[in-house]
VOPAGU-2260 file (C-alpha; in pm, 1 decimal, decimal comma):
REM VOPAGU-2260
SITE   aa  ch    i         X         Y         Z
SITE  ILE   A    0   16199,5     848,8   -6399,0
SITE  ILE   A    1   15931,0    1009,0   -6627,1
SITE  TYR   A    2   15891,1     707,3   -6824,4
SITE  ILE   A    3   15849,4     478,4   -6506,1
SITE  ALA   A    4   15578,7     738,8   -6377,9
SITE  ILE   A    5   15388,7     736,8   -6690,8
SITE  GLU   A    6   15385,3     349,7   -6692,1
SITE  ILE   A    7   15255,4     353,1   -6336,8
SITE  VAL   A    8   14966,7     589,2   -6431,3
SITE  ILE   A    9   14874,7     413,2   -6739,7
SITE  ALA   A   10   14853,8      96,6   -6557,8
SITE  MET   A   11   14634,6     256,4   -6304,8
SITE  ILE   A   12   14403,1     376,3   -6602,3
SITE  LEU   A   13   14416,8      50,3   -6800,5
SITE  ILE   A   14   14325,5    -208,3   -6544,2
SITE  PRO   A   15   13983,5     -61,7   -6449,9
SITE  TRP   A   16   13929,5      50,6   -6807,1
SITE  GLU   A   17   13964,1    -298,6   -6925,5
SITE  THR   A   18   13692,5    -427,0   -6680,6
SITE  LEU   A   19   13429,2    -163,3   -6777,5
SITE  PRO   A   20   13246,8    -375,9   -7044,5
SITE  THR   A   21   13199,5    -644,8   -6775,2
SITE  GLU   A   22   13085,0    -380,9   -6535,3
SITE  MET   A   23   12838,9    -209,2   -6751,1
SITE  THR   A   24   12641,5    -489,2   -6885,9
SITE  ASN   A   25   12597,9    -876,4   -6846,9
SITE  ASP   A   26   12466,9    -911,0   -7208,1
SITE  TYR   A   27   12699,0   -1082,3   -7456,7
SITE  LYS   A   28   12599,2    -853,4   -7744,6
SITE  LEU   A   29   12612,2    -526,9   -7576,3
SITE  ARG   A   30   12962,1    -633,0   -7420,9
SITE  THR   A   31   13071,0    -692,6   -7786,0
SITE  VAL   A   32   12933,5    -354,2   -7891,4
SITE  LEU   A   33   13111,8    -174,7   -7602,3
SITE  SER   A   34   13453,5    -360,0   -7664,7
SITE  GLY   A   35   13407,6    -316,7   -8046,9
SITE  SER   A   36   13362,1      64,8   -7986,4
SITE  ARG   A   37   13664,8     105,7   -7776,2
SITE  MET   A   38   13873,3    -111,6   -8017,2
SITE  PHE   A   39   13742,7      79,2   -8314,4
SITE  ILE   A   40   13863,5     421,9   -8129,0
SITE  SER   A   41   14192,2     231,7   -8075,6
SITE  ALA   A   42   14239,5     142,4   -8433,6
SITE  THR   A   43   14155,2     497,7   -8522,2
SITE  GLY   A   44   14425,1     621,1   -8287,4
SITE  THR   A   45   14693,2     384,2   -8419,9
SITE  ALA   A   46   14623,7     494,5   -8784,1
SITE  ILE   A   47   14653,9     860,7   -8659,0
SITE  VAL   A   48   15001,0     793,0   -8501,1
SITE  PHE   A   49   15153,7     649,4   -8808,5
SITE  ALA   A   50   14991,5     892,2   -9047,9
SITE  VAL   A   51   15147,1    1182,0   -8865,2
SITE  LEU   A   52   15472,6    1024,5   -8860,0
SITE  ALA   A   53   15467,2     919,5   -9223,4
SITE  ILE   A   54   15382,1    1286,7   -9319,5
SITE  LEU   A   55   15636,5    1448,3   -9080,6
SITE  LYS   A   56   15909,0    1212,4   -9196,2
SITE  HIS   A   57   15818,6    1266,9   -9565,7
SITE  MET   A   58   15844,5    1647,0   -9493,6
SITE  GLN   A   59   16198,9    1566,4   -9323,4
SITE  ASN   A   60   16089,3    1750,6   -9011,1
SITE  PRO   A   61   16367,2    1717,5   -8742,4
SITE  ASN   A   62   16100,8    1722,5   -8460,5
SITE  ALA   A   63   15880,7    1454,0   -8625,1
SITE  TYR   A   64   15875,0    1239,1   -8299,8
SITE  LEU   A   65   15822,6    1557,8   -8074,0
SITE  ILE   A   66   15522,8    1701,0   -8253,8
SITE  THR   A   67   15375,5    1332,8   -8272,3
SITE  GLY   A   68   15413,5    1300,4   -7902,1
SITE  ILE   A   69   15237,7    1630,9   -7832,5
SITE  ILE   A   70   14954,0    1541,4   -8064,0
SITE  TRP   A   71   14915,0    1206,4   -7891,3
SITE  THR   A   72   14916,9    1328,1   -7535,4
SITE  ILE   A   73   14646,9    1583,9   -7602,7
SITE  ILE   A   74   14440,2    1305,4   -7767,7
SITE  PHE   A   75   14518,6    1076,5   -7461,8
SITE  VAL   A   76   14411,1    1314,0   -7202,7
SITE  VAL   A   77   14074,0    1396,2   -7397,5
SITE  ALA   A   78   13998,2    1022,6   -7444,1
SITE  ILE   A   79   14044,3     954,2   -7069,8
SITE  PHE   A   80   13821,1    1267,7   -6976,3
SITE  VAL   A   81   13555,0    1137,7   -7218,7
SITE  SER   A   82   13559,6     772,0   -7092,2
SITE  TYR   A   83   13549,4     896,9   -6714,9
SITE  ARG   A   84   13231,7    1108,3   -6774,6
SITE  ASN   A   85   13061,9     856,5   -6985,6
SITE  THR   A   86   13100,1     515,1   -6844,0
SITE  TRP   A   87   12966,3     352,1   -6514,3
SITE  GLU   A   88   13027,8      69,4   -6287,5
SITE  ARG   A   89   12803,5    -220,3   -6162,8
SITE  PRO   A   90   12590,5     -60,6   -5878,7
SITE  LEU   A   91   12718,5    -173,4   -5511,5
SITE  THR   A   92   12445,0    -351,3   -5327,9
SITE  PRO   A   93   12407,7    -305,3   -4956,3
SITE  GLU   A   94   12502,3    -666,6   -4915,4
SITE  PHE   A   95   12838,8    -633,8   -5114,7
SITE  ILE   A   96   12919,9    -310,4   -4911,0
SITE  LYS   A   97   12848,6    -504,8   -4583,6
SITE  GLU   A   98   13074,6    -776,1   -4704,2
SITE  LEU   A   99   13348,4    -525,9   -4806,5
SITE  GLU   A  100   13331,9    -373,9   -4459,3
SITE  SER   A  101   13357,9    -704,2   -4292,4
SITE  ARG   A  102   13683,9    -819,9   -4451,4
SITE  PRO   A  103   13966,0    -807,2   -4227,0
SITE  GLN   A  104   14235,1    -520,1   -4248,2
SITE  LEU   A  105   14552,7    -654,5   -4390,9
SITE  THR   A  106   14915,8    -546,5   -4322,6
SITE  MET   A  107   15120,5    -463,2   -4610,2
SITE  SER   A  108   15310,6    -796,8   -4623,5
SITE  GLU   A  109   14962,6    -981,4   -4591,6
SITE  MET   A  110   14829,0    -772,7   -4870,5
SITE  VAL   A  111   15122,6    -857,8   -5094,4
SITE  ARG   A  112   15097,5   -1218,2   -5029,7
SITE  LYS   A  113   14716,2   -1212,2   -5090,5
SITE  MET   A  114   14785,9   -1014,8   -5422,9
SITE  VAL   A  115   15032,5   -1275,8   -5550,4
SITE  SER   A  116   14799,6   -1558,2   -5447,2
SITE  ASP   A  117   14489,7   -1390,1   -5637,9
SITE  TYR   A  118   14715,4   -1348,4   -5948,9
SITE  CYS   A  119   14845,2   -1716,2   -5936,0
SITE  SER   A  120   14477,4   -1826,5   -5881,7
SITE  THR   A  121   14364,3   -1692,4   -6215,8
SITE  PHE   A  122   14558,1   -1967,3   -6396,6
SITE  LYS   A  123   14326,3   -2234,9   -6249,7
SITE  ASN   A  124   14074,6   -2087,0   -6510,3
SITE  LYS   A  125   14134,2   -2290,7   -6827,9
SITE  ALA   A  126   13969,1   -2057,3   -7049,7
SITE  PHE   A  127   14176,2   -1778,3   -6930,1
SITE  ARG   A  128   14496,1   -1985,4   -6967,8
SITE  GLN   A  129   14409,1   -2042,6   -7334,8
SITE  HIS   A  130   14309,2   -1687,3   -7380,1
SITE  LEU   A  131   14620,6   -1539,1   -7225,3
SITE  CYS   A  132   14852,6   -1748,3   -7438,3
SITE  ILE   A  133   14667,9   -1681,0   -7754,2
SITE  TYR   A  134   14675,2   -1304,4   -7673,2
SITE  LEU   A  135   15046,8   -1282,1   -7578,7
SITE  LEU   A  136   15169,4   -1503,8   -7860,1
SITE  SER   A  137   14957,6   -1293,5   -8130,2
SITE  PHE   A  138   15055,4    -962,1   -7985,8
SITE  THR   A  139   15424,2   -1050,0   -7942,9
SITE  GLY   A  140   15416,7   -1160,4   -8312,5
SITE  LYS   A  141   15267,4    -837,9   -8415,1
SITE  ASP   A  142   15540,0    -665,8   -8212,8
SITE  PHE   A  143   15794,3    -852,8   -8383,8
SITE  TYR   A  144   15663,0    -749,1   -8706,3
SITE  SER   A  145   15644,0    -372,5   -8610,8
SITE  THR   A  146   16012,3    -390,0   -8496,8
SITE  MET   A  147   16146,0    -566,6   -8790,5
SITE  LEU   A  148   15964,6    -402,1   -9060,6
SITE  PRO   A  149   16170,4     -79,8   -9111,1
SITE  THR   A  150   16489,4    -282,8   -9113,4
SITE  PHE   A  151   16351,0    -519,0   -9363,6
SITE  ILE   A  152   16205,2    -251,9   -9597,5
SITE  ILE   A  153   16535,0     -36,0   -9586,2
SITE  CYS   A  154   16788,9    -291,7   -9595,1
SITE  CYS   A  155   16634,7    -571,7   -9802,9
SITE  ILE   A  156   16383,0    -406,7  -10018,7
SITE  GLN   A  157   16639,0    -114,3  -10030,8
SITE  GLY   A  158   16382,1     154,0  -10008,0
SITE  SER   A  159   16602,9     473,2  -10003,7
SITE  GLN   A  160   16295,5     662,0   -9898,4
SITE  GLN   A  161   16313,4     659,1   -9515,4
SITE  ASP   A  162   15935,2     722,5   -9504,0
SITE  TRP   A  163   15848,4     392,4   -9671,8
SITE  PRO   A  164   15823,6     191,1   -9347,3
SITE  TRP   A  165   15589,6     458,2   -9180,1
SITE  THR   A  166   15388,3     500,5   -9487,2
SITE  LEU   A  167   15318,3     129,4   -9485,7
SITE  GLN   A  168   15233,5     141,2   -9133,6
SITE  ALA   A  169   14993,3     422,1   -9180,5
SITE  LEU   A  170   14786,0     179,3   -9393,5
SITE  SER   A  171   14673,7      61,1   -9042,7
SITE  ALA   A  172   14381,4     293,9   -9115,9
SITE  PHE   A  173   14231,0     -13,6   -9297,1
SITE  GLY   A  174   14223,5    -180,0   -8958,4
SITE  ILE   A  175   13958,8      46,4   -8868,3
SITE  LEU   A  176   13722,5    -109,7   -9141,9
SITE  SER   A  177   13828,6    -466,5   -9018,3
SITE  THR   A  178   13753,6    -364,0   -8646,2
SITE  LEU   A  179   13380,5    -268,6   -8754,3
SITE  ALA   A  180   13337,8    -598,2   -8940,4
SITE  ALA   A  181   13486,6    -796,5   -8650,4
SITE  ALA   A  182   13220,4    -662,2   -8421,3
SITE  LYS   A  183   12954,6    -807,1   -8631,8
SITE  LEU   A  184   13155,6   -1132,4   -8699,6
SITE  MET   A  185   13212,0   -1181,5   -8328,6
SITE  ILE   A  186   12842,9   -1187,0   -8270,9
SITE  SER   A  187   12745,2   -1417,4   -8544,3
SITE  HIS   A  188   13052,2   -1648,2   -8581,7
SITE  GLY   A  189   13240,3   -1614,7   -8250,7
SITE  PRO   A  190   13613,8   -1569,2   -8161,6
SITE  LYS   A  191   13738,4   -1872,5   -8284,5
SITE  PHE   A  192   13648,1   -1776,1   -8648,1
SITE  LEU   A  193   13804,6   -1442,7   -8611,5
SITE  TYR   A  194   14123,4   -1597,7   -8472,9
SITE  ALA   A  195   14149,2   -1842,3   -8786,3
SITE  LEU   A  196   14069,9   -1556,4   -9031,9
SITE  SER   A  197   14312,7   -1297,8   -8878,1
SITE  TYR   A  198   14604,7   -1534,7   -8819,5
SITE  THR   A  199   14566,1   -1702,5   -9153,8
SITE  THR   A  200   14577,1   -1390,8   -9332,0
SITE  ILE   A  201   14892,7   -1274,7   -9153,1
SITE  LEU   A  202   15074,1   -1572,9   -9229,4
SITE  ILE   A  203   14994,9   -1533,4   -9595,6
SITE  THR   A  204   15104,6   -1168,1   -9593,8
SITE  MET   A  205   15441,1   -1267,3   -9440,6
SITE  VAL   A  206   15501,0   -1504,3   -9721,1
SITE  GLY   A  207   15412,3   -1214,7   -9959,0
SITE  TYR   A  208   15670,4    -980,3   -9801,6
SITE  VAL   A  209   15952,4   -1208,6   -9841,7
SITE  LEU   A  210   15850,1   -1305,0  -10186,2
SITE  VAL   A  211   15877,2    -930,2  -10283,6
SITE  TRP   A  212   16243,8    -935,6  -10173,3
SITE  ALA   A  213   16336,2   -1270,2  -10297,4
SITE  LEU   A  214   16170,3   -1201,6  -10657,9
SITE  HIS   A  215   16333,9    -875,7  -10675,2
SITE  ILE   A  216   15993,5    -698,6  -10784,4
SITE  SER   A  217   16058,8    -401,3  -10999,2
SITE  ASN   A  218   15791,9    -180,0  -10845,0
SITE  PRO   A  219   15826,9    -305,2  -10479,8
SITE  PHE   A  220   15629,6     -17,0  -10313,4
SITE  LEU   A  221   15302,1     -73,1  -10479,1
SITE  VAL   A  222   15319,3    -449,6  -10412,0
SITE  LEU   A  223   15426,6    -378,8  -10065,0
SITE  ALA   A  224   15123,6    -127,1  -10001,6
SITE  ILE   A  225   14875,1    -399,2  -10123,4
SITE  ILE   A  226   15021,1    -673,2   -9904,3
SITE  SER   A  227   15030,7    -417,4   -9625,3
SITE  VAL   A  228   14651,4    -332,0   -9660,4
SITE  PHE   A  229   14560,8    -711,9   -9616,7
SITE  TYR   A  230   14827,4    -739,0   -9307,8
SITE  GLN   A  231   14663,4    -425,3   -9145,5
SITE  LEU   A  232   14305,0    -566,4   -9203,4
SITE  ALA   A  233   14402,5    -885,4   -9023,6
SITE  ARG   A  234   14590,6    -687,1   -8750,3
SITE  GLY   A  235   14275,5    -509,5   -8660,1
SITE  ILE   A  236   14104,0    -826,7   -8600,4
SITE  LEU   A  237   14383,0    -967,3   -8416,9
SITE  GLU   A  238   14384,4    -683,4   -8173,1
SITE  PHE   A  239   14012,9    -665,3   -8150,5
SITE  THR   A  240   13936,1   -1021,7   -8063,1
SITE  PRO   A  241   14132,8   -1085,7   -7735,8
SITE  TRP   A  242   13995,5    -771,9   -7575,3
SITE  ASN   A  243   13632,4    -876,3   -7679,4
SITE  VAL   A  244   13680,6   -1209,2   -7537,4
SITE  PHE   A  245   13828,0   -1081,3   -7222,6
SITE  PRO   A  246   13482,4    -928,1   -7057,6
SITE  PHE   A  247   13343,9   -1288,3   -7063,5
SITE  VAL   A  248   13630,2   -1440,7   -6879,0
SITE  PRO   A  249   13551,1   -1301,0   -6533,7
SITE  ASP   A  250   13213,3   -1488,0   -6560,1
SITE  ILE   A  251   13383,2   -1824,4   -6572,1
SITE  ASP   A  252   13582,8   -1715,3   -6260,8
SITE  HIS   A  253   13246,1   -1619,7   -6090,7
SITE  MET   A  254   13133,4   -1978,2   -6151,8
SITE  MET   A  255   13456,8   -2103,7   -5995,9
SITE  THR   A  256   13470,5   -1845,4   -5692,2
SITE  ARG   A  257   13143,6   -1674,9   -5668,3
SITE  GLY   A  258   13358,7   -1363,4   -5665,0
SITE  ASP   A  259   13381,2   -1048,0   -5874,7
SITE  ARG   A  260   13733,6   -1054,5   -5976,9
SITE  ALA   A  261   13739,2    -876,5   -6323,5
SITE  GLY   A  262   14000,1    -630,9   -6194,0
SITE  ILE   A  263   14251,4    -924,4   -6106,1
SITE  TYR   A  264   14231,1   -1073,2   -6440,6
SITE  ALA   A  265   14278,7    -728,3   -6607,5
SITE  ALA   A  266   14587,1    -668,5   -6379,9
SITE  VAL   A  267   14746,4   -1014,5   -6486,0
SITE  MET   A  268   14671,0    -956,0   -6876,2
SITE  THR   A  269   14822,6    -604,8   -6832,4
SITE  PHE   A  270   15123,0    -732,0   -6641,6
SITE  PHE   A  271   15200,2   -1014,5   -6889,6
SITE  ARG   A  272   15146,1    -785,7   -7177,0
SITE  LYS   A  273   15388,1    -523,3   -7036,4
SITE  SER   A  274   15644,6    -797,8   -6950,5
SITE  THR   A  275   15643,0    -932,5   -7307,6
SITE  GLY   A  276   15598,0    -592,7   -7484,7
SITE  ALA   A  277   15973,5    -549,3   -7507,1
SITE  VAL   A  278   16059,2    -912,6   -7578,6
SITE  ALA   A  279   16021,6    -888,0   -7948,8
SITE  SER   A  280   16251,0    -595,9   -7982,1
SITE  TRP   A  281   16496,8    -750,4   -7747,1
SITE  ILE   A  282   16518,1   -1077,4   -7930,1
SITE  ALA   A  283   16512,9    -900,3   -8272,8
SITE  GLY   A  284   16816,3    -699,8   -8152,7
SITE  ILE   A  285   17008,2   -1002,4   -8045,4
SITE  LEU   A  286   16948,9   -1194,9   -8375,4
SITE  LEU   A  287   17036,1    -883,7   -8580,9
SITE  ALA   A  288   17365,1    -847,8   -8379,7
SITE  GLU   A  289   17446,8   -1212,9   -8437,9
SITE  ILE   A  290   17417,4   -1179,5   -8812,9
SITE  GLY   A  291   17642,0    -874,4   -8822,0
SITE  PHE   A  292   17405,3    -600,4   -8827,0
SITE  ASN   A  293   17491,0    -275,1   -8661,2
SITE  SER   A  294   17383,9      84,9   -8653,7
SITE  LYS   A  295   17599,7     181,9   -8951,8
SITE  THR   A  296   17391,6     -81,8   -9171,1
SITE  MET   A  297   17096,8     147,9   -9172,7
SITE  LEU   A  298   17276,5     453,0   -9265,3
SITE  ASP   A  299   17422,3     281,4   -9580,8
SITE  ALA   A  300   17118,9      40,0   -9651,7
SITE  ILE   A  301   17198,7      54,8  -10034,3
SITE  THR   A  302   17527,8    -138,9   -9994,3
SITE  THR   A  303   17392,9    -397,6   -9732,4
SITE  PRO   A  304   17572,5    -733,2   -9789,9
SITE  SER   A  305   17343,4    -998,4   -9926,8
SITE  THR   A  306   17432,9   -1238,9   -9621,7
SITE  ILE   A  307   17289,2    -963,7   -9386,5
SITE  GLN   A  308   17000,6    -909,7   -9613,6
SITE  THR   A  309   16921,1   -1286,5   -9592,7
SITE  GLY   A  310   16948,7   -1285,6   -9223,7
SITE  ILE   A  311   16712,0    -996,6   -9189,6
SITE  ALA   A  312   16467,7   -1142,0   -9416,2
SITE  ILE   A  313   16479,7   -1470,5   -9216,0
SITE  ILE   A  314   16435,9   -1295,8   -8874,5
SITE  PHE   A  315   16152,5   -1078,1   -9020,7
SITE  PHE   A  316   15959,2   -1396,9   -9140,5
SITE  VAL   A  317   16019,4   -1645,6   -8899,0
SITE  GLY   A  318   15962,4   -1439,2   -8568,4
SITE  PRO   A  319   15595,0   -1332,4   -8640,2
SITE  VAL   A  320   15517,3   -1660,9   -8841,2
SITE  VAL   A  321   15620,5   -1899,4   -8559,7
SITE  LEU   A  322   15429,5   -1686,7   -8277,6
SITE  ILE   A  323   15104,5   -1655,1   -8495,3
SITE  ALA   A  324   15110,1   -2011,9   -8602,0
SITE  LEU   A  325   15120,5   -2119,2   -8231,9
SITE  ALA   A  326   14842,8   -1883,8   -8153,6
SITE  LEU   A  327   14639,7   -2019,5   -8442,0
SITE  ILE   A  328   14690,2   -2377,3   -8312,9
SITE  LEU   A  329   14585,9   -2287,0   -7957,1
SITE  SER   A  330   14283,0   -2093,3   -8072,6
SITE  ARG   A  331   14132,3   -2414,4   -8242,5
SITE  SER   A  332   14038,0   -2564,5   -7898,3
SITE  PHE   A  333   13905,4   -2244,1   -7742,1
SITE  LYS   A  334   13542,3   -2298,6   -7643,9
SITE  LEU   A  335   13426,2   -1957,4   -7507,1
SITE  ASN   A  336   13165,6   -1813,4   -7734,0
SITE  ARG   A  337   12825,3   -1653,7   -7735,9
SITE  GLN   A  338   12662,6   -1992,1   -7713,9
SITE  THR   A  339   12876,4   -2128,5   -7429,3
SITE  HIS   A  340   12860,9   -1794,1   -7248,6
SITE  GLU   A  341   12482,4   -1786,6   -7250,5
SITE  ILE   A  342   12478,8   -2148,8   -7107,6
SITE  LEU   A  343   12717,5   -2038,8   -6832,7
SITE  LYS   A  344   12523,9   -1734,4   -6760,6
SITE  ASN   A  345   12210,1   -1922,1   -6730,5
SITE  GLU   A  346   12356,2   -2163,8   -6487,3
SITE  ILE   A  347   12507,4   -1888,2   -6262,0
SITE  SER   A  348   12173,7   -1723,7   -6264,8
SITE  ARG   A  349   12001,6   -2045,6   -6163,6
SITE  LEU   A  350   12233,9   -2107,5   -5876,3
SITE  GLU   A  351   12220,5   -1744,2   -5772,5
SITE  GLN   A  352   11824,2   -1793,8   -5728,5
SITE  GLY   A  353   11877,7   -2075,3   -5507,4
SITE  GLY   A  354   11906,2   -2361,2   -5757,5
SITE  SER   A  355   12062,5   -2700,9   -5652,2
SITE  LYS   A  356   12390,7   -2820,1   -5797,5
SITE  LYS   A  357   12231,8   -3149,9   -5804,3
SITE  ASP   A  358   11980,2   -3029,4   -6056,2
SITE  VAL   A  359   12240,3   -2913,7   -6322,1
SITE  SER   A  360   12168,7   -3002,5   -6684,2
SITE  PRO   A  361   12401,3   -3234,0   -6881,2
SITE  GLU   A  362   12467,4   -2940,0   -7114,8
SITE  ALA   A  363   12543,9   -2702,5   -6833,3
SITE  ARG   A  364   12761,1   -2936,4   -6674,4
SITE  LEU   A  365   12974,6   -3019,7   -6991,8
SITE  VAL   A  366   13001,9   -2629,4   -7080,0
SITE  THR   A  367   13112,8   -2526,5   -6739,4
SITE  GLU   A  368   13370,7   -2808,2   -6707,6
SITE  GLU   A  369   13494,5   -2724,4   -7044,0
SITE  LEU   A  370   13546,2   -2361,6   -6964,4
SITE  THR   A  371   13666,1   -2385,0   -6611,7
SITE  GLY   A  372   13875,6   -2700,3   -6658,6
SITE  HIS   A  373   13723,8   -2847,8   -6306,7
SITE  PRO   A  374   13462,0   -3100,2   -6217,6
SITE  TYR   A  375   13125,5   -2944,8   -6188,7
SITE  GLU   A  376   13112,7   -3064,9   -5804,0
SITE  THR   A  377   13402,2   -2832,3   -5719,4
SITE  LEU   A  378   13242,9   -2515,3   -5889,5
SITE  TRP   A  379   13028,9   -2268,9   -5713,6
SITE  PRO   A  380   13161,8   -2312,4   -5361,1
SITE  ASP   A  381   12955,0   -2247,6   -5049,8
SITE  LYS   A  382   13174,7   -1960,8   -4957,4
SITE  ARG   A  383   13238,8   -1661,4   -5189,4
SITE  SER   A  384   13618,5   -1608,9   -5238,7
SITE  LEU   A  385   13734,6   -1256,3   -5110,8
């Protein structure tokens, strides 16, 4: 009951929070700075979590998870308060308030039907479909890595030190550095470059992890630490990029519907992320059971049979590699970047000022059709979508 209550409250916080860069500015560079700042803080938080756990595990503290939970709860509450006091929303114009008040009152069943219809309508947005697939594949691949890393390290590398996995995860502090670099690269090179850089690096590091096991490296921890540094640098970019792309997606929808629906897009992303968040753990658990792994295996990791070691290594490698490779392939055709967003924004501004759709430039027509996935004639409808 407590877990469900927390999930509901967090969803109520996440959905409006994710729309803030869109609400606070229309400028590509400023939105990138805002999103980069929040992802920098997120990367710092991730590093703190694993660092505290690694220290407490190393000290063999029986209350390691409880203490970490208390620390994180305090940080969480402070972060929400700071965000609440220092952010703003797009000002409500008299015209928009009048429109809101004129909307018909819906019954509960009508509201549910409209909500489902609104959620489904987001998939008409081509750029959003691509973005969501890239996001879910890459983040689920990252989840698979995090789920399987302790099992792989302890059972395959035979790290008798139970704090090894947490120590390696604590190297996520390096993700802070890559997040700072990614903010600059997002402006100068765009998301496609960041996707390629991050995913390619992760694929190489996954090969490195398996080679440490296969080659029986004599000093595995040092080598694993070096590999993990590169993985965490890439992970920082992996987490940074989708949430820096997201603030620009509602502008594409605005071209399609003339509505302001950033919250609906944030809700869809949050819903699917929560739905897939446990998929990696669930699939990993099923695959581990199929190769004969059970709870006793971790307790006696030194004597893990070679067949189970091989199975664990294959699961640890194949899961993230397949998902990240698919994300890399999809990212190659992703068109939303600083240049295309600027063209889109200028076209929206022209139409808002009374410009005719007949006067669209060939470049604006091409870009808007590529981003939306619809013929230009069907865009910017006469009536705003509610």
